[in-house]
N, C-alpha and C positions, 0 to 999 in steps of 0.2 A: 564921442565923449569918452574920456579916460575911465570913467567909473565902471564901465563894463569889463574892461581888462582887469581893473583892480579888484572887483568883486570876484571874478574867476580866480585870480591869483590867491586871494584870501581863502577861498574855499579849498583850493588845491593844497594849500599849506596847512590846513587844519587836520591835525592827526586824529581828532575824534571822528572825522568823516571817512576815514580810510575803510574801504569795503562797503560803504553805505551810499555813495553816490558815484555816478559815471558821467563825466563831462564830455560832451561831443560837440563838434562844430555845427553851427546852424546851417542848414541848406538854404539855397535861394528859392523862394517861392516862385511858381510859374504864373503866368498871366491867367491861365484858365482857372487856377486855384483861387486867385483873387476875385475873379469875376463871378464867383458864387455869391458875393456880397456887393462888390463895387461895380459901378457902371463901366462898361467896356471902353467907352470914350475916355473917361477919366484915367483908367489904368494905362491906356495907350499914350495919353499925353504925359503922364508921369514917366513912363519908360522912355519916351522919345524926346523929352525936354520941351514939351509943348504947353506947359502951364504958363499962365499969364504972370506978369510981375505982381499983380494983386494977389493971385493965388499963392505964389511963393512967399509973399509977405505974411499972409495968414498962417501958413505952415511954420514960418520962422527960420527956414533954412534956404540958402541959395541952391538952385538945381545944378548938379554936376553929374557926369556919368558915374562917379564913385558913390555919390549919395544914393543913386538908384539901387546899387548893390546893397547898401546899408538898409534901405527900406525893405528890400526883398528878404534879407536875412532876418530882420526884425520880425516879420510875419512868418517867414519860413521856419524859424526855430520854434515858435509857438505851435504851428501846425504839426511839426515833427514830434513835439512832445505829446500832443494830443494823440497822434497815431500810435506812438509807443504805448501810451496809457490804455487806449481802447483795444489794442490788439493783444494785450496780455491780460487774461481774465483775472489773474491774481494780483496784478499791480493796482495800487490804490492812489498813487500820487506821481505826477511828473511835473517838471518845472522847465521854464525857459528864463535864463538870467538876462533877459532883455524883454522887449515887447511891452504890452500893456497900453497900446496906443489908442486910447479910448475916445479921443476927440475927433477921430476921422469919421466922416459921413460916407454915404454911398458914393457920392460924386464930388467930394471936396475934402481937403485936409485942413487942419488948423492946430495950433498949440503944440507944435513939434510932432504931430501925428499925421502920417500920410495914408497908410493902410490900416484898417482896424483888425488887428490880429485876433482880438477877442471874438468879434463877430464871425470872422472867417472860420475860427475853430468851432464855434457853436453851430454854424450852418453845416460845416463838414461833418460834425458829429451826428447831426440830425439826418443827414443824407446817407451816411454809411454805417452808422452804429445806432440806429433809432431805438431799438429795444433796450440797449445797454445805457443809453445816454439821456433819454428824455424822461421827465422834464429837466431842463438845465437852469441852474441858478448862477447868475453873475454877481459876485460879491466885489464891489469896487470901493476900496478904502483909500484910494489916492485922495489928496486934499482937494483936488479939483473934480467937479462933477463929471461923470462919464456921459457927456451929452451925445456924442456920436453913437455910442452903444445903445443908449436909451432911444434915440431916434430910429435906428435901424430895426429895433425889436418892438417898437410901439405897436400894441395890439396883437402881438404874437403870443399865443397861448403856450407855446413850447418853451419859451425863454423868459425867465423872470429877472428883471434888472433891479439891483439894489445898490444904492450909492450913499455913502456917508462922506460929507465934504464940508469945506468951509463955506459958511453962509455968505460971506462978503468977498469971495475969491472968484477967479476966472473959472468958467466962462460967464461973462456978464450978459452979452447980447445974444448968445446962441445956446443958452441953457435949454435943455429939454426936460420932460417929465419922465422919470423912471417909474417902474411899478411901485417902488418904495424909495423915497428920498428922505434923508435925515440931514438937516443943516445944523452945523455947530458954529458957535460964535468965535470971533477972534480971541486968541489967548486961552483957548480951551486946554486944560491940563489933562494928565493921564487919567485921574479918577473921573473927571467930568466926561471925558471922551468915552471911557469904558462904560459909564453909567448910561450914556446914550446908545452905545453899540449893543450891549447885552440884550435888552428886550427887542430891539429892532432886528437884530440878527436872528434871534429865535423866531420872530414873526415871519421873516423872509423864508426861513427853512420850513416853517409850518404851512405857509401859504403855497409854497412851490412843491414841497416833498421831492427834492431833486434826486436824480441818479448821478448827475455830473455837476460839479461846482467849478466855475472858473473864477479864480481869485486874482484880482488886480491889486497887487500888494505894494503900491506906491508908499514911499517913506517920507514924503514931503510934508507930513504933519509934524516932523521934528522941530523942536524949538530953534535949532541951528539953521533951518532951511531958509534960503533967500526969498522964497515966494510963498511959504506956507501959511504964515500968520497965526499958527497954532503953537502950543507950548508943550508938546509931548516929548518925553525922554526916550532914550533907546530902550530902557526896560519897559516903558509903557507900550511901545510898539511890539515888543516881544509878547507882552500880555495880550495885545490885540490879535497877533498872529495865532497865538495858542487858542483863543476863543474860536477862531475859524476852524483850525485843525481839529479841535475837540468835537465840534459839531459834526464835521465830516466823518470822523472815525466812529463816533457814537451811532451815526445814522447809516454807516456803510456806503457813503457816497464816494465815487471817484473824484479826485481833486487835481485840477490843472492850475499851476501857478505861473503868473507872468509878473515882470518886475515893476513897471510903472515909474512914477516920477521921484526925483530926489535931487536937490540942488543946493546943498550946503557949501559954504566957502569958509575955510578950505573943505575939500571934498571928503575928508576922512570920515566925518560923522555919517554922511550918506552911505559911503561904502560899507561901513560896519553894519548899519541898519539893514541895507539890502542883503548883505551876507547872512545876517541873522534870519531873514525870511526863509532862506533855503537851508541853512544849518539846522534851525529848530525843526523844520519839516522833516529833514532826513533823520534826525535823531528820534523824533516822536514817532514817525512811521516805522522806523526800524524796531523800536520798542513794541509797537503795536503788532508788527509782523511776528515778533518772538512770542506774542501771546495768541497768534493765529488769526489776526484781524487784517490781513493783507500786508503788502510790502511796497516799498518805494521803487520808483523806476528812474 
């Protein structure tokens, strides 16, 4: 999808971000790194082109050797961002301008999601950075419920899943129960959305008391989105993002951001909103670092 390139180019061209962000190529994740979450048989069939026609239809993409590279980079970038964040004691935020593939289950993909990079990052953080990372809070603000992530961490006391999403939107048949789900109706506006988000976000933080937050920052709640069915503006999404960042900074949590969904036509509104996610984080965390509260990575 061209949005990934366009978001990167917008961030690279933004003079306000010079010296505040470092953009690097996403590495390709290895099979062993995926298998901390995903069934080995499923991973092998994705890599080798062994998915059935039904499985590929559920994912929404035809299988090609090139698509496997894309799936690996999508998860690999999130994992690389996590490692950069957790290996640097002073770093408080790291981002991947892709990923957020929250519909992927342990042994199946759907909804344009093949490997669940959020889950891979969380399980890896628990395995290698337990003291610095646990508990983990997943804040999923994509317009579609994070069903794969909720399923993977059902009953897991180390990871709290929180999702705010459209009540009448995908996934319909495969929805799962997060630790905290908030449904919002079609046509929800900025103020209505934020009124629902504020208390529930505070409740999620209070319930989990996280050391690491993984933010799935999908922008498909935009009024221009082809699939979102909500009515948020670009400024409304910026206010949403700031609520998440302010909670993390105030509580001293490390923050890992991944992109999530966005499908406006033309694509410009989506690109701007995605870029805002990373732009606002870089500027806010740079200001916090100047005050001695950590720095961006």
